[in-house]
N, C-alpha and C positions, 0 to 999 in steps of 0.2 A: 959132703954133707952138714951144711949148716945149722950151729944149735937153735933153739929158739931163743937165745939172748944177745943173734947175731945183730946188729944194727938196717934197718931196711925191713930184718922180717918180719913180719904180721904176727900179734897176737892173735888168740884165737880169743872166746868170746872169754872159757875157763880161765882161757894165763892174766885175760884184763880182770875179771876178778877178783881171782884172789890177790894179783899185783895193789889193785886200786883199794881191795880191802871194803866189796858190798856187793851185793848178793846180780848175777845174773840178771836175775828180774828184772830188775832196777837199770841195765846198762837196757839192755829192750827193751823199759820204757823212755829213759831217753834219748835213743833212739826213735822210738816211734816217735817222741815229743818235740825231735829236728833240735835237739841239743847234743845228738851225737851224733856221727856219719860212720858207715860199717858199709863193709864189702860183704860177697857172699867167693865163696873158694870154689871150687870145682868141683864138689860134691855140697854142694848147697850153707855149709858150715859158716856159721856169720864170722869175720876176722877184722880187729883193728888195726888201723896205722899206731905207731909204736908215742906217736904226739899224743896221739887219745886218752893216758894215762896223765897228763898236763891239762889236757879241760877236762876228764871227771873229776881232777885235783879243785880247777875252779869251781868247777861248779858243785861241788860239795862247800867249798870254802860260802859261795856265797849264801845259801842253803845254810850256811853254820852263822852266817849274819843275818838271814831272817828273810831273805829275796825269795820268792819264789817265784815257781819254773817258770811263768812267762816273762816275769823282768832281768830272769837271768837269758832268758832267750833273746829277748833284748836286747843285750849288753852285748852278748857272743852277735846280734849281725851286724853290731858295727864296729866287726872283724875286717877285715877285710879280707875278701877270697874266703872268709870263714875258717881261715887261721886259727890255728891253737894260741891260746891268749899267751901276752909274754912279761917279767915285771912290771915294763913302762903299761902295758894294757891295764893290769891291776889295778895299777896308782891308781888312774886316770878315771879308770869305773868307779873305783871305792871313794874315791874323794867325791864326788857323783852321790854317792849315795851316803853321805854322813849325815845331809839334812830328813831324811829318813832313821836313821839310825840316830840320831837327836833325842825326835819326834816319840820311839818308841819309849824310850830312855825314859822323858816328859808322863810318856804313859803311865809306865810301870813305877816311877815314883809316886805320883798321884794314887795311884792302886793300891803304894804299901802306904801309904799317908793314910788315905779311909779305910786301909784292912786296919792297922795299928787303935783308931777309932772305933771302930767293930768290932774286935776282938772281945774291950770288955760289954760290949753291948746286952749282946744274947739275944736281942728282940727276935729276930726270926720273921721278921716280920715280911711278908712278900708285900705289903704295899708299902712299908716306909722304907725297907734297906736300899741303904743307899748303892750297894755295888749289887745288888741281886737286882733291881727294881727301881733303878736309878731314875729320878722325878716323877712313878711310881707309870712311867711309860705301855703299863700291858694293860693299865684301865681299859686305853682306847680299843682294846680287842672285846671289851664284854666282864665280869663278873665272875666269876670262880677261881680255880687257880691256874690261869695258863700257862702259864713259866715252866706247872707243873709236867702241863701235859704235853710242850712243846718240847718239852729233856726226854719224856717216856717212849715216846714217839719218834727216835732218834734211833 
């Protein structure tokens, strides 16, 4: 009898979850979103090929970079026959994400500069605050504490 670590033996959802370090519910979600493909055993249990570990690692790394699931799905769709990403695939795809990351870094730096100026202000003005309501955009929504109403309705 082959052990569950034998090459080619599918991983159960529990095994993949433990090995990948993520919840089984996340794996089911990735599968529902078309990011991960599994099969069903004769007993109806989810099982995944061993290369799913690399695919999950790719998804998690891309999420850590700040990509959305639709962006990750689009990246995976560029791979022939839905194969698992290789090191070369990661290099190619990550080079394409560089402008996105540069824009995010610039936005965060701008936010940091505004925040530094705001720390000493203490105005707490919903009308004038450059961080909370830049350019008094909320005035187009009518009078009153519009932003506070939106936040409390979430």
